[in-house]
mmCIF file of the C-alpha atoms, coordinates in Angstrom:
data_MODEL
# 
_entry.id   MODEL 
# 
loop_
_atom_site.group_PDB 
_atom_site.id 
_atom_site.type_symbol 
_atom_site.label_atom_id 
_atom_site.label_alt_id 
_atom_site.label_comp_id 
_atom_site.label_asym_id 
_atom_site.label_entity_id 
_atom_site.label_seq_id 
_atom_site.pdbx_PDB_ins_code 
_atom_site.Cartn_x 
_atom_site.Cartn_y 
_atom_site.Cartn_z 
_atom_site.occupancy 
_atom_site.B_iso_or_equiv 
_atom_site.pdbx_formal_charge 
_atom_site.auth_seq_id 
_atom_site.auth_comp_id 
_atom_site.auth_asym_id 
_atom_site.auth_atom_id 
_atom_site.pdbx_PDB_model_num 
ATOM 1   C CA . MET A 1 1   ? 0.000   0.000  0.000   1.00 0.00 ? 1   MET A CA 1 
ATOM 2   C CA . ILE A 1 2   ? 1.262   3.460  -0.889  1.00 0.00 ? 2   ILE A CA 1 
ATOM 3   C CA . ILE A 1 3   ? 0.118   6.301  1.360   1.00 0.00 ? 3   ILE A CA 1 
ATOM 4   C CA . LEU A 1 4   ? 0.136   9.839  -0.013  1.00 0.00 ? 4   LEU A CA 1 
ATOM 5   C CA . ASP A 1 5   ? 0.215   12.351 2.832   1.00 0.00 ? 5   ASP A CA 1 
ATOM 6   C CA . PHE A 1 6   ? 1.360   15.842 3.762   1.00 0.00 ? 6   PHE A CA 1 
ATOM 7   C CA . HIS A 1 7   ? 4.113   15.366 6.305   1.00 0.00 ? 7   HIS A CA 1 
ATOM 8   C CA . ILE A 1 8   ? 5.536   18.364 8.155   1.00 0.00 ? 8   ILE A CA 1 
ATOM 9   C CA . VAL A 1 9   ? 8.328   19.039 5.651   1.00 0.00 ? 9   VAL A CA 1 
ATOM 10  C CA . THR A 1 10  ? 6.097   18.708 2.578   1.00 0.00 ? 10  THR A CA 1 
ATOM 11  C CA . PHE A 1 11  ? 3.450   20.789 4.328   1.00 0.00 ? 11  PHE A CA 1 
ATOM 12  C CA . LEU A 1 12  ? 5.929   23.589 5.049   1.00 0.00 ? 12  LEU A CA 1 
ATOM 13  C CA . VAL A 1 13  ? 7.274   23.489 1.483   1.00 0.00 ? 13  VAL A CA 1 
ATOM 14  C CA . ALA A 1 14  ? 3.713   23.585 0.113   1.00 0.00 ? 14  ALA A CA 1 
ATOM 15  C CA . TYR A 1 15  ? 2.906   26.503 2.438   1.00 0.00 ? 15  TYR A CA 1 
ATOM 16  C CA . LEU A 1 16  ? 5.956   28.468 1.277   1.00 0.00 ? 16  LEU A CA 1 
ATOM 17  C CA . ILE A 1 17  ? 5.102   27.805 -2.389  1.00 0.00 ? 17  ILE A CA 1 
ATOM 18  C CA . VAL A 1 18  ? 1.469   28.846 -1.869  1.00 0.00 ? 18  VAL A CA 1 
ATOM 19  C CA . MET A 1 19  ? 2.568   32.001 -0.020  1.00 0.00 ? 19  MET A CA 1 
ATOM 20  C CA . LEU A 1 20  ? 5.036   32.888 -2.764  1.00 0.00 ? 20  LEU A CA 1 
ATOM 21  C CA . LEU A 1 21  ? 2.431   32.379 -5.481  1.00 0.00 ? 21  LEU A CA 1 
ATOM 22  C CA . THR A 1 22  ? -0.108  34.381 -3.472  1.00 0.00 ? 22  THR A CA 1 
ATOM 23  C CA . LEU A 1 23  ? 2.274   37.288 -3.074  1.00 0.00 ? 23  LEU A CA 1 
ATOM 24  C CA . ILE A 1 24  ? 3.144   37.239 -6.801  1.00 0.00 ? 24  ILE A CA 1 
ATOM 25  C CA . VAL A 1 25  ? -0.548  37.265 -7.752  1.00 0.00 ? 25  VAL A CA 1 
ATOM 26  C CA . GLN A 1 26  ? -1.288  40.015 -5.211  1.00 0.00 ? 26  GLN A CA 1 
ATOM 27  C CA . LYS A 1 27  ? 1.505   42.176 -6.604  1.00 0.00 ? 27  LYS A CA 1 
ATOM 28  C CA . ARG A 1 28  ? 0.407   41.700 -10.231 1.00 0.00 ? 28  ARG A CA 1 
ATOM 29  C CA . ARG A 1 29  ? -3.214  42.513 -9.426  1.00 0.00 ? 29  ARG A CA 1 
ATOM 30  C CA . GLY A 1 30  ? -2.261  45.465 -7.289  1.00 0.00 ? 30  GLY A CA 1 
ATOM 31  C CA . ASN A 1 31  ? -4.252  44.103 -4.334  1.00 0.00 ? 31  ASN A CA 1 
ATOM 32  C CA . ARG A 1 32  ? -3.194  45.310 -0.931  1.00 0.00 ? 32  ARG A CA 1 
ATOM 33  C CA . GLN A 1 33  ? -4.343  42.565 1.391   1.00 0.00 ? 33  GLN A CA 1 
ATOM 34  C CA . GLY A 1 34  ? -2.436  42.384 4.634   1.00 0.00 ? 34  GLY A CA 1 
ATOM 35  C CA . LEU A 1 35  ? 0.372   39.871 4.896   1.00 0.00 ? 35  LEU A CA 1 
ATOM 36  C CA . GLY A 1 36  ? -0.996  38.603 8.219   1.00 0.00 ? 36  GLY A CA 1 
ATOM 37  C CA . TYR A 1 37  ? -4.404  37.911 6.663   1.00 0.00 ? 37  TYR A CA 1 
ATOM 38  C CA . LEU A 1 38  ? -2.782  36.094 3.724   1.00 0.00 ? 38  LEU A CA 1 
ATOM 39  C CA . CYS A 1 39  ? -0.603  33.971 6.033   1.00 0.00 ? 39  CYS A CA 1 
ATOM 40  C CA . VAL A 1 40  ? -3.553  32.929 8.205   1.00 0.00 ? 40  VAL A CA 1 
ATOM 41  C CA . ARG A 1 41  ? -5.869  32.304 5.221   1.00 0.00 ? 41  ARG A CA 1 
ATOM 42  C CA . ASN A 1 42  ? -3.327  30.167 3.346   1.00 0.00 ? 42  ASN A CA 1 
ATOM 43  C CA . LEU A 1 43  ? -2.396  28.231 6.480   1.00 0.00 ? 43  LEU A CA 1 
ATOM 44  C CA . TYR A 1 44  ? -6.074  27.493 7.174   1.00 0.00 ? 44  TYR A CA 1 
ATOM 45  C CA . LEU A 1 45  ? -6.744  26.413 3.580   1.00 0.00 ? 45  LEU A CA 1 
ATOM 46  C CA . LEU A 1 46  ? -3.723  24.097 3.499   1.00 0.00 ? 46  LEU A CA 1 
ATOM 47  C CA . LEU A 1 47  ? -4.647  22.597 6.871   1.00 0.00 ? 47  LEU A CA 1 
ATOM 48  C CA . LEU A 1 48  ? -8.208  22.117 5.616   1.00 0.00 ? 48  LEU A CA 1 
ATOM 49  C CA . PHE A 1 49  ? -6.846  20.373 2.525   1.00 0.00 ? 49  PHE A CA 1 
ATOM 50  C CA . LYS A 1 50  ? -4.537  18.187 4.646   1.00 0.00 ? 50  LYS A CA 1 
ATOM 51  C CA . VAL A 1 51  ? -7.243  17.143 7.104   1.00 0.00 ? 51  VAL A CA 1 
ATOM 52  C CA . THR A 1 52  ? -10.015 16.459 4.585   1.00 0.00 ? 52  THR A CA 1 
ATOM 53  C CA . ILE A 1 53  ? -8.198  14.987 1.585   1.00 0.00 ? 53  ILE A CA 1 
ATOM 54  C CA . PHE A 1 54  ? -5.046  13.324 2.918   1.00 0.00 ? 54  PHE A CA 1 
ATOM 55  C CA . PRO A 1 55  ? -3.935  10.633 3.498   1.00 0.00 ? 55  PRO A CA 1 
ATOM 56  C CA . ILE A 1 56  ? -4.817  8.945  0.220   1.00 0.00 ? 56  ILE A CA 1 
ATOM 57  C CA . MET A 1 57  ? -4.234  5.183  0.213   1.00 0.00 ? 57  MET A CA 1 
ATOM 58  C CA . LEU A 1 58  ? -3.213  3.489  -3.011  1.00 0.00 ? 58  LEU A CA 1 
ATOM 59  C CA . LEU A 1 59  ? -3.276  -0.301 -3.126  1.00 0.00 ? 59  LEU A CA 1 
ATOM 60  C CA . HIS A 1 60  ? -0.773  -2.377 -5.072  1.00 0.00 ? 60  HIS A CA 1 
ATOM 61  C CA . HIS A 1 61  ? -2.240  -4.570 -7.779  1.00 0.00 ? 61  HIS A CA 1 
ATOM 62  C CA . GLN A 1 62  ? -2.124  -7.750 -5.631  1.00 0.00 ? 62  GLN A CA 1 
ATOM 63  C CA . ALA A 1 63  ? -3.673  -6.007 -2.632  1.00 0.00 ? 63  ALA A CA 1 
ATOM 64  C CA . ARG A 1 64  ? -6.395  -4.516 -4.825  1.00 0.00 ? 64  ARG A CA 1 
ATOM 65  C CA . ALA A 1 65  ? -7.276  -7.991 -6.119  1.00 0.00 ? 65  ALA A CA 1 
ATOM 66  C CA . ALA A 1 66  ? -7.475  -9.353 -2.567  1.00 0.00 ? 66  ALA A CA 1 
ATOM 67  C CA . PHE A 1 67  ? -9.442  -6.307 -1.410  1.00 0.00 ? 67  PHE A CA 1 
ATOM 68  C CA . ALA A 1 68  ? -11.891 -6.551 -4.351  1.00 0.00 ? 68  ALA A CA 1 
ATOM 69  C CA . GLY A 1 69  ? -13.871 -9.370 -2.729  1.00 0.00 ? 69  GLY A CA 1 
ATOM 70  C CA . THR A 1 70  ? -14.593 -7.451 0.477   1.00 0.00 ? 70  THR A CA 1 
ATOM 71  C CA . LYS A 1 71  ? -17.620 -5.269 1.033   1.00 0.00 ? 71  LYS A CA 1 
ATOM 72  C CA . VAL A 1 72  ? -16.475 -1.643 1.018   1.00 0.00 ? 72  VAL A CA 1 
ATOM 73  C CA . THR A 1 73  ? -18.441 1.339  2.259   1.00 0.00 ? 73  THR A CA 1 
ATOM 74  C CA . TYR A 1 74  ? -17.614 4.584  0.485   1.00 0.00 ? 74  TYR A CA 1 
ATOM 75  C CA . THR A 1 75  ? -20.629 6.511  1.759   1.00 0.00 ? 75  THR A CA 1 
ATOM 76  C CA . GLN A 1 76  ? -22.696 6.959  4.887   1.00 0.00 ? 76  GLN A CA 1 
ATOM 77  C CA . LEU A 1 77  ? -25.999 8.526  3.874   1.00 0.00 ? 77  LEU A CA 1 
ATOM 78  C CA . VAL A 1 78  ? -28.082 8.051  7.041   1.00 0.00 ? 78  VAL A CA 1 
ATOM 79  C CA . PRO A 1 79  ? -28.468 11.425 8.800   1.00 0.00 ? 79  PRO A CA 1 
ATOM 80  C CA . PHE A 1 80  ? -27.388 11.510 12.452  1.00 0.00 ? 80  PHE A CA 1 
ATOM 81  C CA . HIS A 1 81  ? -25.928 7.999  12.187  1.00 0.00 ? 81  HIS A CA 1 
ATOM 82  C CA . ILE A 1 82  ? -23.025 9.187  14.313  1.00 0.00 ? 82  ILE A CA 1 
ATOM 83  C CA . PHE A 1 83  ? -25.464 9.867  17.163  1.00 0.00 ? 83  PHE A CA 1 
ATOM 84  C CA . ALA A 1 84  ? -27.503 6.675  16.673  1.00 0.00 ? 84  ALA A CA 1 
ATOM 85  C CA . ASN A 1 85  ? -24.386 4.562  17.144  1.00 0.00 ? 85  ASN A CA 1 
ATOM 86  C CA . MET A 1 86  ? -23.047 6.833  19.821  1.00 0.00 ? 86  MET A CA 1 
ATOM 87  C CA . GLU A 1 87  ? -20.112 5.338  21.596  1.00 0.00 ? 87  GLU A CA 1 
ATOM 88  C CA . TRP A 1 88  ? -18.703 7.809  24.068  1.00 0.00 ? 88  TRP A CA 1 
ATOM 89  C CA . SER A 1 89  ? -15.076 7.493  23.187  1.00 0.00 ? 89  SER A CA 1 
ATOM 90  C CA . LYS A 1 90  ? -12.266 9.902  22.495  1.00 0.00 ? 90  LYS A CA 1 
ATOM 91  C CA . SER A 1 91  ? -12.427 9.168  18.773  1.00 0.00 ? 91  SER A CA 1 
ATOM 92  C CA . TRP A 1 92  ? -16.192 9.800  18.615  1.00 0.00 ? 92  TRP A CA 1 
ATOM 93  C CA . LEU A 1 93  ? -15.808 13.069 20.528  1.00 0.00 ? 93  LEU A CA 1 
ATOM 94  C CA . LEU A 1 94  ? -12.828 14.138 18.411  1.00 0.00 ? 94  LEU A CA 1 
ATOM 95  C CA . GLN A 1 95  ? -14.723 13.313 15.196  1.00 0.00 ? 95  GLN A CA 1 
ATOM 96  C CA . THR A 1 96  ? -17.790 15.287 16.291  1.00 0.00 ? 96  THR A CA 1 
ATOM 97  C CA . ILE A 1 97  ? -15.931 18.347 17.602  1.00 0.00 ? 97  ILE A CA 1 
ATOM 98  C CA . GLY A 1 98  ? -13.515 18.241 14.665  1.00 0.00 ? 98  GLY A CA 1 
ATOM 99  C CA . ASN A 1 99  ? -16.352 18.351 12.157  1.00 0.00 ? 99  ASN A CA 1 
ATOM 100 C CA . LEU A 1 100 ? -18.026 21.197 14.046  1.00 0.00 ? 100 LEU A CA 1 
ATOM 101 C CA . ILE A 1 101 ? -14.907 23.382 14.063  1.00 0.00 ? 101 ILE A CA 1 
ATOM 102 C CA . LEU A 1 102 ? -13.521 22.348 10.654  1.00 0.00 ? 102 LEU A CA 1 
ATOM 103 C CA . LEU A 1 103 ? -15.324 25.034 8.652   1.00 0.00 ? 103 LEU A CA 1 
ATOM 104 C CA . PHE A 1 104 ? -16.104 27.415 11.536  1.00 0.00 ? 104 PHE A CA 1 
ATOM 105 C CA . PRO A 1 105 ? -13.244 29.780 10.509  1.00 0.00 ? 105 PRO A CA 1 
ATOM 106 C CA . LEU A 1 106 ? -14.238 29.896 6.817   1.00 0.00 ? 106 LEU A CA 1 
ATOM 107 C CA . PRO A 1 107 ? -17.041 32.496 7.019   1.00 0.00 ? 107 PRO A CA 1 
ATOM 108 C CA . ILE A 1 108 ? -14.939 34.509 9.480   1.00 0.00 ? 108 ILE A CA 1 
ATOM 109 C CA . LEU A 1 109 ? -11.972 34.584 7.092   1.00 0.00 ? 109 LEU A CA 1 
ATOM 110 C CA . LEU A 1 110 ? -14.244 35.650 4.240   1.00 0.00 ? 110 LEU A CA 1 
ATOM 111 C CA . TYR A 1 111 ? -15.890 38.293 6.423   1.00 0.00 ? 111 TYR A CA 1 
ATOM 112 C CA . LEU A 1 112 ? -12.534 39.710 7.516   1.00 0.00 ? 112 LEU A CA 1 
ATOM 113 C CA . LYS A 1 113 ? -11.077 39.727 3.999   1.00 0.00 ? 113 LYS A CA 1 
ATOM 114 C CA . PRO A 1 114 ? -9.633  43.203 3.451   1.00 0.00 ? 114 PRO A CA 1 
ATOM 115 C CA . HIS A 1 115 ? -11.221 45.386 0.765   1.00 0.00 ? 115 HIS A CA 1 
ATOM 116 C CA . LYS A 1 116 ? -14.148 43.016 0.264   1.00 0.00 ? 116 LYS A CA 1 
ATOM 117 C CA . THR A 1 117 ? -17.606 42.860 1.784   1.00 0.00 ? 117 THR A CA 1 
ATOM 118 C CA . TYR A 1 118 ? -19.797 39.764 1.647   1.00 0.00 ? 118 TYR A CA 1 
ATOM 119 C CA . ARG A 1 119 ? -23.400 39.314 2.680   1.00 0.00 ? 119 ARG A CA 1 
ATOM 120 C CA . LEU A 1 120 ? -23.963 36.879 5.540   1.00 0.00 ? 120 LEU A CA 1 
ATOM 121 C CA . ARG A 1 121 ? -26.090 34.690 3.260   1.00 0.00 ? 121 ARG A CA 1 
ATOM 122 C CA . PHE A 1 122 ? -23.116 34.363 0.897   1.00 0.00 ? 122 PHE A CA 1 
ATOM 123 C CA . LEU A 1 123 ? -20.865 33.345 3.799   1.00 0.00 ? 123 LEU A CA 1 
ATOM 124 C CA . LEU A 1 124 ? -23.363 30.698 4.875   1.00 0.00 ? 124 LEU A CA 1 
ATOM 125 C CA . VAL A 1 125 ? -23.975 29.239 1.416   1.00 0.00 ? 125 VAL A CA 1 
ATOM 126 C CA . SER A 1 126 ? -20.250 29.286 0.540   1.00 0.00 ? 126 SER A CA 1 
ATOM 127 C CA . GLY A 1 127 ? -19.344 27.330 3.665   1.00 0.00 ? 127 GLY A CA 1 
ATOM 128 C CA . ILE A 1 128 ? -22.033 24.713 3.095   1.00 0.00 ? 128 ILE A CA 1 
ATOM 129 C CA . LEU A 1 129 ? -20.963 24.320 -0.546  1.00 0.00 ? 129 LEU A CA 1 
ATOM 130 C CA . VAL A 1 130 ? -17.333 23.865 0.550   1.00 0.00 ? 130 VAL A CA 1 
ATOM 131 C CA . SER A 1 131 ? -18.484 21.125 2.940   1.00 0.00 ? 131 SER A CA 1 
ATOM 132 C CA . LEU A 1 132 ? -20.442 19.427 0.157   1.00 0.00 ? 132 LEU A CA 1 
ATOM 133 C CA . GLY A 1 133 ? -17.439 19.756 -2.147  1.00 0.00 ? 133 GLY A CA 1 
ATOM 134 C CA . ILE A 1 134 ? -15.168 18.099 0.405   1.00 0.00 ? 134 ILE A CA 1 
ATOM 135 C CA . GLU A 1 135 ? -17.499 15.107 0.696   1.00 0.00 ? 135 GLU A CA 1 
ATOM 136 C CA . VAL A 1 136 ? -17.792 14.776 -3.104  1.00 0.00 ? 136 VAL A CA 1 
ATOM 137 C CA . VAL A 1 137 ? -13.996 14.921 -3.515  1.00 0.00 ? 137 VAL A CA 1 
ATOM 138 C CA . GLN A 1 138 ? -13.571 12.277 -0.794  1.00 0.00 ? 138 GLN A CA 1 
ATOM 139 C CA . LEU A 1 139 ? -16.055 10.023 -2.597  1.00 0.00 ? 139 LEU A CA 1 
ATOM 140 C CA . GLY A 1 140 ? -14.289 10.612 -5.922  1.00 0.00 ? 140 GLY A CA 1 
ATOM 141 C CA . ILE A 1 141 ? -10.891 9.719  -4.451  1.00 0.00 ? 141 ILE A CA 1 
ATOM 142 C CA . ASN A 1 142 ? -12.357 6.567  -2.905  1.00 0.00 ? 142 ASN A CA 1 
ATOM 143 C CA . LEU A 1 143 ? -13.895 5.495  -6.209  1.00 0.00 ? 143 LEU A CA 1 
ATOM 144 C CA . LEU A 1 144 ? -10.701 6.244  -8.150  1.00 0.00 ? 144 LEU A CA 1 
ATOM 145 C CA . THR A 1 145 ? -8.388  4.438  -5.741  1.00 0.00 ? 145 THR A CA 1 
ATOM 146 C CA . GLY A 1 146 ? -10.762 1.583  -4.901  1.00 0.00 ? 146 GLY A CA 1 
ATOM 147 C CA . TYR A 1 147 ? -10.043 2.078  -1.221  1.00 0.00 ? 147 TYR A CA 1 
ATOM 148 C CA . PRO A 1 148 ? -12.047 4.134  1.303   1.00 0.00 ? 148 PRO A CA 1 
ATOM 149 C CA . SER A 1 149 ? -9.418  6.563  2.606   1.00 0.00 ? 149 SER A CA 1 
ATOM 150 C CA . HIS A 1 150 ? -12.245 8.791  3.850   1.00 0.00 ? 150 HIS A CA 1 
ATOM 151 C CA . VAL A 1 151 ? -15.954 8.010  3.920   1.00 0.00 ? 151 VAL A CA 1 
ATOM 152 C CA . CYS A 1 152 ? -18.341 10.428 2.224   1.00 0.00 ? 152 CYS A CA 1 
ATOM 153 C CA . ASP A 1 153 ? -20.542 11.028 5.276   1.00 0.00 ? 153 ASP A CA 1 
ATOM 154 C CA . VAL A 1 154 ? -23.767 13.012 5.506   1.00 0.00 ? 154 VAL A CA 1 
ATOM 155 C CA . ASP A 1 155 ? -23.102 13.523 9.231   1.00 0.00 ? 155 ASP A CA 1 
ATOM 156 C CA . ASP A 1 156 ? -19.856 15.301 8.309   1.00 0.00 ? 156 ASP A CA 1 
ATOM 157 C CA . LEU A 1 157 ? -21.864 17.560 6.006   1.00 0.00 ? 157 LEU A CA 1 
ATOM 158 C CA . ILE A 1 158 ? -24.385 18.292 8.769   1.00 0.00 ? 158 ILE A CA 1 
ATOM 159 C CA . LEU A 1 159 ? -21.754 18.961 11.456  1.00 0.00 ? 159 LEU A CA 1 
ATOM 160 C CA . ASN A 1 160 ? -19.594 21.061 9.102   1.00 0.00 ? 160 ASN A CA 1 
ATOM 161 C CA . SER A 1 161 ? -22.689 23.084 8.158   1.00 0.00 ? 161 SER A CA 1 
ATOM 162 C CA . ILE A 1 162 ? -23.478 23.693 11.831  1.00 0.00 ? 162 ILE A CA 1 
ATOM 163 C CA . GLY A 1 163 ? -19.911 24.974 12.230  1.00 0.00 ? 163 GLY A CA 1 
ATOM 164 C CA . VAL A 1 164 ? -20.424 27.291 9.234   1.00 0.00 ? 164 VAL A CA 1 
ATOM 165 C CA . ILE A 1 165 ? -23.685 28.559 10.762  1.00 0.00 ? 165 ILE A CA 1 
ATOM 166 C CA . LEU A 1 166 ? -21.915 29.265 14.069  1.00 0.00 ? 166 LEU A CA 1 
ATOM 167 C CA . GLY A 1 167 ? -19.093 31.073 12.251  1.00 0.00 ? 167 GLY A CA 1 
ATOM 168 C CA . THR A 1 168 ? -21.614 33.126 10.280  1.00 0.00 ? 168 THR A CA 1 
ATOM 169 C CA . LEU A 1 169 ? -23.495 34.019 13.483  1.00 0.00 ? 169 LEU A CA 1 
ATOM 170 C CA . LEU A 1 170 ? -20.212 35.188 14.984  1.00 0.00 ? 170 LEU A CA 1 
ATOM 171 C CA . CYS A 1 171 ? -19.689 37.398 11.918  1.00 0.00 ? 171 CYS A CA 1 
ATOM 172 C CA . LYS A 1 172 ? -23.133 38.882 12.529  1.00 0.00 ? 172 LYS A CA 1 
ATOM 173 C CA . MET A 1 173 ? -22.021 39.852 16.042  1.00 0.00 ? 173 MET A CA 1 
ATOM 174 C CA . LEU A 1 174 ? -18.810 41.499 14.789  1.00 0.00 ? 174 LEU A CA 1 
ATOM 175 C CA . PRO A 1 175 ? -18.906 45.229 14.058  1.00 0.00 ? 175 PRO A CA 1 
ATOM 176 C CA . ALA A 1 176 ? -20.273 46.024 10.606  1.00 0.00 ? 176 ALA A CA 1 
ATOM 177 C CA . ARG A 1 177 ? -17.693 46.756 7.940   1.00 0.00 ? 177 ARG A CA 1 
ATOM 178 C CA . SER A 1 178 ? -18.556 49.653 5.706   1.00 0.00 ? 178 SER A CA 1 
ATOM 179 C CA . GLU A 1 179 ? -16.913 50.774 2.489   1.00 0.00 ? 179 GLU A CA 1 
ATOM 180 C CA . SER A 1 180 ? -16.267 54.264 3.879   1.00 0.00 ? 180 SER A CA 1 
ATOM 181 C CA . LYS A 1 181 ? -14.427 52.829 6.893   1.00 0.00 ? 181 LYS A CA 1 
ATOM 182 C CA . MET A 1 182 ? -12.319 50.593 4.638   1.00 0.00 ? 182 MET A CA 1 
ATOM 183 C CA . ASN A 1 183 ? -11.530 53.534 2.353   1.00 0.00 ? 183 ASN A CA 1 
ATOM 184 C CA . ARG A 1 184 ? -10.322 55.577 5.354   1.00 0.00 ? 184 ARG A CA 1 
ATOM 185 C CA . GLU A 1 185 ? -8.109  52.681 6.429   1.00 0.00 ? 185 GLU A CA 1 
ATOM 186 C CA . ASN A 1 186 ? -6.510  52.528 2.982   1.00 0.00 ? 186 ASN A CA 1 
ATOM 187 C CA . LYS A 1 187 ? -5.407  56.182 3.034   1.00 0.00 ? 187 LYS A CA 1 
# 
């Protein structure tokens, strides 16, 4: 079995490459987003990518043949299945809390994006679509590799969406950002 994963060194190299590309694009477009915002945003997006997509397991030909006869579950489509089979363990608690906080920062990062204003509805819908996209990509990887590295789980979608809702509600409590205030900050 070959395992594709972001280890600390590859993660740091990927982060530096993404930061460099971001800064080049920012300079060419003439955007003036703060370096701190860009560092935090790119770190969050790479961590999100690492947690939701990796590791990817690739089976050797012989292992794939042996694995082909077993019943494999790529999806879990029963809502609240995680609660129906509730086993109070560290892994269950980590899975539940992890899914709640996974996309919590996304609407906040969009809301705090310098020189851009988004409606709260956009923040909410964007976060839910990202969650759906993650589950679809996980299913696609499983189908392509023939091995369930991650399960496409409706409970993940529900818990991620609750995290997005909480993040959006926090944005609603933050002070309103107006164009005139942002223009004053730019001068």
